[in-house]
N, C-alpha and C positions, 0 to 999 in steps of 0.2 A: 584533489584530483589534479595531476599535472597533465600537460599536453599529451604525453605518451598514454596515460590512462584513458584520456578522452578518446584518442584515436582508436584504442583498443575497444572501447565501448561502441564507437561508431562502426568499427568493423563487425562487431557482434550483431548490430542491427541490420547490416547489409550482407551478411555472410551466408544467407540461406538460399541464394539462387533465385531463380524465377518464382514469382508468386503465382498462386493459382488463379485461374480465370473463373470468376463467380458467375453463375448463370442460374436462372430459375427454371424449374423448382429445385430446391436442394433436397438431398436425402439424409443428410446428417448435420446437426448443429453441434459445434464443438465449443465448450465452455471451460475457461480456465478459472480454477478456484484455489483457495488456500484453506487450511483446516480451521477456519474461524470465519465469522462474518455472515452476512445475509445470504450469500450465494450458497453457503453450506446448508442453510435452512431450506433454500429452494431445492437443492439436490435431495435432501432427506425427505422432504414432502412431495417429491416428484412432480412439482408443479409444471415444469417444462415438458416432461414426458406426457402428462395428462393433456396439455394443450396441443402439442405437436403430433402425437401418435395418430390422431384421426386424419392427419394430413399426410401420413406416410413418411414423417420425418423423425429420425432417431436422434438421441441426444447422447453425446459422448463427453464425459467429465474428465478433465485433465488436471491433475494436482501439481501445484508448484510450491516451493518453500518460501518464496517471497515475491515482491513485485517485479524487480528487474528481469529475471528470466521469464516471467509471464509475459512481459511486454515484448521481449525479444520474439517469443513464439507468436504473439499477436501480430507483430510487424511482418513476420514471415508468412502469415496466413495459415499457420499450423493450428491456430485457434481462431474463433470468430468474435468472442466476447470474454471479458474478464474484469477482475477488480484489483486495485492496488491502492497504496497510500499516495500522498501528495507528490513526493519527490520523483519517483520512477518515471512518470509521464513527462516531466520536464527534461530529464536526461534523454529520454527517447525522442522527444520533439527536437531537441538540439542535435540529435544524430539523424534527423529527418526520417524517423520512423513513420510507417503507414498506419497511424492510429487516429482515433477521434474520441474526445470525451463525450459520453452520452448520458451520464447520470452522476450523482454525487451524494455523499453522506456528509451533511453540514457538521462542522466541528463543534464539540462542547469542551474539549480540552482534557478529557479523561483517557485512561487506558495506555499512556505512555509516560516514560520518566527516564531521568538519568540517575542510575543507582550506584551506590558504593556499599562496601562491606559495613556491617553494623558497627565495627570498631575502627573504621577508617579515620585517619586524621583529617580527611577532607570533609569540611563542614559546609562550604559554600561553593558556588560555581568558580569564584575567584581562586579557590584553593586547587583547582584543576590545572593551574599553570605548571608546566613542566611534567604533567602526568600523562599516562597512556589511557586513552579512552577507547573502548571497543565499540564499533558501530558497523552496520551493514551498509556498504557503499551504495549510494544512489537510492537509499530507502527513505521512508518517512522519518525513521530514527535519525538519519543523517541530517535531515532538515531540522529536526528538534534540537539536535546538538548545535548546529550552526546558529539557529535562532536564539537559543538559550544563552550561548556565549556572547552573542551580540548584545542581547538585552543586559547582560552583566558587564559589558564593556571589556570582555576578555578577548583579545585577538585570536583568531583561528591559529595563527602561527605559534601561539604560546602553549598549545597542547600537541600531543603526538597521537593522531588518530590511528587506530589499529583496525583495518578493515577486515571484518570477519562476518560470515553468515551466522544467524542466530544460534544455531546449535554449537558451532565452534566458539562463539563468544561466550556462551553459557559455561563451557568448559574452562576457558581462559579466566573468566570471572571467578569461578569457584576455586581455581588453583591460586589465584592471586597474581596471575601473569599480567593482568591489566588493573588499573586503579579505579576505573569506573566504566559503566556500560550504558549506552543510550539504546533503549529498547521499548518494544510495545508488548501488549498483552497477547497471549497468556504468559509469555516469558517473564514479563515484569512481575506478574502475580506469583509465578513459580519461585522467582528469586526472593521475593518477600517471604513466602511461607517456608522455603527450604533453608534459606541462609539469613533470614531476618535482614535482608538487604534494605538499605535506607535510601529513600528517594531524596534528592537534593531539592531545595526550594527553588522553584522557577517562577519568573513573572508569568502570571496566567495568560497573558496575551501571547506569550512565546509557545504555549502548548496547544493553541487553537489550530488544529490541522484537519483540513477536509480530506476525505478519501473519495475515490472515484471509480466509476464503471466506465469501461472503454470498449470500443469495437474496432475491428480492422477496418481501415478506411474503404477498401474496395468492397468488402462485405456489406458495409453500411450503404454504400452507393447502390448496391444491387438489391438489398433486402432491408430497407429502413423499416418496413412493416414488422419484420421479425424482431428487430432490435426494440422497437416500440412494445412489442408483445412481451419480450423478456423483461423490460423495465417494469411493465405492469405486474408481472409475477414477483419481481424483486420487491415492489412496493407492498404487494399482499403478504409476502413472507416477513417483511419488516414489521408491519402491524401485528402479525401473529407473534413474532419474537418479542416485541416489546411487552406483550401481555402474558407471555409464557416463559419467563426467564429461567425458572427451574428446569423445565423441559429442555430449553436451549443449552444450559450448562451440561446436562446429561448427554445431549447430542454431541456437543463439541468435545466432551471428555471421551466418548466412545470413538469418535473419529480420529482424535489425535493421540490417545493414550495418555494424555495429561491428566493428573489426579483431578477428581471432581471438585475438591475444595478450591484448587487454583482456577479452574474454569468458572466456578460459581463466582469467585471474586471478580474475575475479569468480565463476566457477563453482567454482573450487578452494576458495573460502571460503564458498560458498553453503550455506544451511541447508535441505537436502533432508529434510524431515520432515513428518508430517501427524498431526493429533490432533483429537479432539473439544474442546469447550470445557470443560476441567477447571476446578475451583474455583480453582486457582492462576492459570490464564490469565485467568479472569474477574476475579480480584482485581487482577492486574497491569494489566488494561485499565481497571478502575475507577480505579486510581491515576493513570493517564494522564488520564482524564476529570476527576478531581478537581483535578489540577494545572492544567489548562486553565481550569477554572472559577475557581480562586483567582486566576489572572492576568487574568481577565475576558475570556478568548478565547472562552468560551461564556457565555451570560448567566445560567444557573442550573445547579444540580447535576442530572445525570442518573444513572439507575441502569442500568448496562450489562446486568445480568442480565435486565432487562425484555425485551430483544430477542434473547436467546440461545435458540436451538432446542435442545431436550433430546435430539434425535436420534430421537425416537419419535413424538411427537404431531404433529398437523397445525396447529401454531401457531408 
């Protein structure tokens, strides 16, 4: 990401005009989700509706294709709470977005990969030199690609990143327009099953990526009790999902239209866990931010802890 790209991103986080003034009581809770993960389980089981309906609060679910546009909406106050991978909040914080980390999914290192076609001459990460690699800009897959190359001592400048949203990247990969693809499930599982895509060997430490739940800063300041309640329902959904993976796969397949076999594969290796922002998780996220800054992907160092909610205060 060059300076022009970062300025465009910064403009995106500031282009929504005046943010809403939050005041209690609220009439509607707006939750940003993607067609996978614990929030989809919360939605399907109507946990938030059951909790908030007696208080006269409705719940509106807003779907997003990936983390970056979800965080743009969160910054603008168009939604109150949402979920993303590790990289989008870093770009958002660098652009001074009005967000706070409020929960996390600790990493185990599954569910994402850098894939090539089954007959590709690319056998190792070093073989990506001079190659085109599809990746969603500012996504967790972006961080995976950066980290994997760094672990293999392949300079970022030695590859040609092709910034594409997952659906467009899938088409480019199937056509052979790119040589490799850094991606997460269920797209990873789809590529494996449809095209026998082959995942490149990556240092396990490079695949450890936390995911995060975030809230709009001003919403959290006014309604920390609501955010805590949402977190409690996410934790409940997480426990249920870990024990009912077959049902979760069916749920994800119905919601996304992705074949059940691919969703079952992705769910079987999914990380159904929920945590607060521990010192370890914050340190790991700081390492991601520092890596992006060293590469010039963000213009200056940020301090991740500055936007971490302590789970108690209205800040």
